[in-house]
C-alpha positions in Angstrom: 91.5 122.5 80.4 89.5 124.4 77.7 91.6 126.4 75.3 90.5 129.5 73.4 91.1 130.3 69.8 94.4 132.3 69.3 94.2 136.0 70.0 97.2 138.1 68.7 98.9 140.6 71.0 98.1 143.3 68.5 94.4 142.6 68.7 94.4 142.8 72.5 96.6 145.9 72.7 94.9 147.9 69.9 91.5 146.3 69.6 88.4 145.5 71.7 90.2 143.7 74.6 87.0 143.4 76.7 85.3 141.4 73.9 88.3 139.3 73.1 88.9 138.3 76.7 85.2 137.7 77.5 84.4 134.2 78.7 82.1 132.5 81.2 83.1 131.3 84.7 81.6 128.0 83.6 84.5 127.5 81.2 87.0 127.2 84.0 89.6 125.9 84.0 90.3 127.8 80.8 93.4 129.0 78.9 93.7 131.8 76.5 96.1 131.2 73.6 98.2 134.2 72.5 100.0 134.8 69.2 102.9 137.1 69.4 106.7 137.4 69.2 107.5 140.6 71.1 108.4 139.6 74.7 107.2 143.0 76.2 103.9 142.9 74.3 103.3 139.3 75.3 104.0 140.2 79.0 101.5 143.0 78.8 98.9 140.8 77.2 99.6 138.0 79.7 98.8 140.4 82.5 95.5 141.2 80.8 94.7 137.5 80.4 95.4 136.9 84.1 93.3 139.9 85.2 90.4 138.6 83.1 90.3 135.4 85.2 91.9 132.8 82.9 93.8 130.0 84.5 96.6 129.7 81.9 98.3 131.6 79.1 99.3 129.5 76.1 101.8 130.7 73.5 101.0 129.6 69.9 104.1 128.3 68.1 102.2 126.0 65.8 99.9 128.0 63.4 101.2 128.0 59.8 98.8 130.3 58.2 100.2 133.0 55.8 98.5 135.8 57.8 100.0 134.6 61.1 103.5 134.2 59.5 103.4 137.7 58.0 103.4 138.9 61.6 106.4 136.7 62.5 104.4 134.6 64.8 103.0 131.0 65.0 104.9 128.0 63.6 107.7 130.0 62.0 108.9 130.8 65.6 110.1 127.2 65.9 113.1 128.4 64.0 113.9 130.9 66.8 113.9 128.9 70.0 115.9 131.6 71.8 113.2 134.2 71.1 110.5 131.8 72.2 112.4 131.2 75.4 112.7 134.9 76.0 109.0 135.4 75.4 108.1 132.6 77.9 110.5 133.9 80.5 109.1 137.5 80.2 105.5 136.3 80.6 106.4 134.2 83.6 108.0 137.1 85.3 104.8 139.1 85.0 102.0 136.7 85.9 101.4 133.9 88.5 99.3 131.6 86.3 101.1 129.0 84.2 102.6 129.9 80.8 102.5 126.9 78.3 103.6 126.4 74.7 101.7 124.7 71.8 104.0 123.8 68.9 104.4 121.4 66.0 107.3 118.9 65.8 109.1 120.9 63.0 108.7 123.1 60.0 109.5 122.5 56.3 112.8 120.6 56.0 113.6 121.2 59.7 111.8 118.1 60.8 114.4 115.9 62.5 113.9 114.8 66.1 117.1 116.7 66.9 115.6 120.0 65.7 112.4 119.3 67.7 114.3 118.3 70.9 116.6 121.4 70.7 113.5 123.6 70.5 111.8 122.0 73.4 115.0 121.9 75.5 115.7 125.5 75.0 112.2 126.6 75.9 111.9 124.2 78.8 115.2 125.5 80.2 113.7 129.0 80.1 111.0 127.8 82.5 108.2 126.3 80.4 106.9 123.2 82.1 104.0 122.2 79.9 104.1 121.6 76.1 101.1 120.8 73.9 102.5 119.1 70.8 100.6 118.9 67.5 102.5 115.8 66.3 102.9 117.0 62.7 105.4 119.3 61.1 104.1 122.4 59.4 104.7 123.5 55.9 105.1 127.3 55.9 104.4 127.5 52.2 102.3 125.4 49.7 99.6 124.2 52.1 96.5 125.8 53.5 96.0 125.7 57.3 93.4 123.0 56.7 95.8 120.9 54.6 98.5 121.5 57.3 96.2 119.8 59.8 95.8 116.8 57.5 98.6 116.2 55.0 101.9 116.2 57.1 102.1 112.7 58.6 101.6 112.3 62.3 104.7 111.4 64.3 103.5 110.4 67.7 106.9 108.8 68.2 108.5 112.2 68.5 106.3 113.1 71.4 106.8 109.7 73.1 110.6 110.1 72.8 110.7 113.7 74.1 108.7 112.6 77.1 111.3 109.9 77.7 114.1 112.4 77.3 112.5 115.0 79.6 110.4 113.1 82.1 110.3 116.2 84.3 108.3 118.2 81.7 104.6 117.7 80.9 103.8 116.7 77.3 100.2 116.7 75.9 99.8 115.0 72.5 97.5 116.7 69.9 96.6 115.7 66.4 94.5 113.0 64.7 92.5 111.8 67.8 89.1 111.0 66.3 88.2 107.6 67.8 88.1 106.2 71.3 90.4 103.3 70.4 93.2 105.8 69.6 93.7 107.1 73.2 95.2 104.1 75.0 98.8 104.4 73.8 99.1 108.2 74.0 97.8 108.1 77.5 100.4 105.5 78.5 103.3 107.3 76.9 102.5 111.0 77.5 100.9 113.1 80.2 97.6 113.6 78.3 95.9 114.3 75.0 94.3 117.4 73.5 91.3 116.9 71.2 90.6 119.9 68.9 88.6 119.7 65.7 86.8 116.4 66.6 85.5 117.9 69.8 84.2 120.9 67.9 82.6 118.9 65.1 81.2 116.4 67.6 80.9 117.9 71.1 79.7 114.6 72.6 83.0 113.0 71.8 84.5 114.6 74.9 81.8 113.1 77.0 82.5 109.7 75.4 86.2 110.1 76.0 85.6 110.8 79.7 83.3 107.8 80.0 86.0 105.6 78.3 88.9 106.9 80.3 87.1 106.7 83.7 85.6 103.4 82.7 82.1 104.5 83.9 80.1 103.6 80.7 77.5 106.0 81.9 74.7 107.3 79.8 75.6 110.2 77.6 74.2 113.6 78.3 70.7 114.4 76.9 71.5 116.6 73.9 68.1 118.2 73.9 68.6 119.2 77.6 72.0 120.7 76.6 70.3 122.6 73.7 67.7 123.9 76.1 70.3 125.2 78.5 72.3 126.7 75.6 69.3 128.5 74.3 69.1 130.3 77.7 72.7 131.3 77.2 72.0 132.5 73.7 69.1 134.5 74.9 71.3 136.4 77.3 73.9 137.0 74.6 71.2 138.3 72.2 70.0 140.7 75.0 73.5 142.0 75.4 73.7 142.8 71.6 75.6 139.8 70.3 74.3 138.4 67.0 72.9 134.9 67.1 75.6 133.5 64.7 78.4 134.0 67.2 77.0 131.4 69.6 74.7 129.3 67.4 77.5 128.2 65.0 78.9 126.1 67.8 75.7 124.0 67.8 76.2 122.6 64.3 77.8 119.4 65.5 75.7 118.8 68.6 73.4 116.2 67.1 76.0 114.4 64.9 74.9 110.8 64.1 71.3 111.5 65.0 68.5 111.0 62.4 67.7 114.4 60.9 71.1 115.9 61.8 71.9 116.9 58.3 68.7 118.8 57.9 69.3 120.4 61.3 72.8 121.6 60.3 71.7 122.8 56.9 68.8 124.9 58.5 71.2 126.5 61.1 73.8 127.2 58.5 71.3 128.9 56.2 69.4 131.0 58.8 71.6 132.0 61.8 73.3 134.7 59.8 70.1 136.5 59.0 69.9 140.0 60.6 66.7 139.2 62.5 67.7 135.6 63.6 66.6 134.7 67.1 66.0 131.8 69.4 63.1 130.6 67.2 65.8 129.8 64.6 67.3 127.2 66.9 63.8 125.8 67.7 63.0 125.4 64.1 66.2 123.6 63.4 65.7 121.2 66.4 62.2 120.4 65.0 63.9 118.7 62.1 65.5 116.1 64.3 63.8 112.7 64.7 64.3 112.3 68.4 62.0 109.3 68.8 64.2 107.2 66.6 67.4 107.9 68.6 68.6 106.3 71.8 72.0 107.5 73.1 74.2 104.9 74.7 77.6 105.2 76.3 80.4 103.8 74.2 81.9 100.4 75.1 85.3 100.4 73.5 88.1 98.3 74.7 
């Protein structure tokens, strides 16, 4: 399942909903993540998400940023499990696609397993069947969002235990998965893993994970063929009025580990924001790669 970046209910209701809900059929199955705390507004937005063709609505109860907190949404909602339960129930009453929740394991000094399990049990009893758990607590003050993704220690044991305590619910573990040899235990003890930042910074990591999990050891996709297909997509987006930067920034990590990748990333970073940037910008960046020195092989990690 592919998950979108969080979209707030206010942005959908009062902003350019068509742009915010835009996605490709090639993304399916795809979930849109909502940020909000008003049950009626969440229900309205959930209907919009379903009508736009998404396969899941995910409620964000894990983001600790000051901006999100100021709206009473994100990780601070873990302190209000009854409200989260009401939000989930209201959304489920209004749509047929699944409503899931993404949370942390705690906030500030509310970081005991008992606090975490009470939250999960309350929301699960309201009807939520799937939880994506970033296995760190969040500090609501004193850390930046980036620091909140790195500094609080990972507690996979919380996720393993809640799965034991609630075997009827689905628990997906998130946080800190950066290497292939990290996936074996989580996959044995939970229902799955979510890879976030690493997949963004190194898109081929997902392909490597698939090869490892399915034990196929197949050749990795040709990154230059992927780039060529993506350029066709960018050309269509440019023709529709989208600036190059919106799509091209997702190419920064495509050639991670390849000779010339640093020059490629630097060139893209410096040129895709220019007002007249076009497909030739991508071509010039790709010309900085030393493709003859690079042979991709599937990972063989046991």
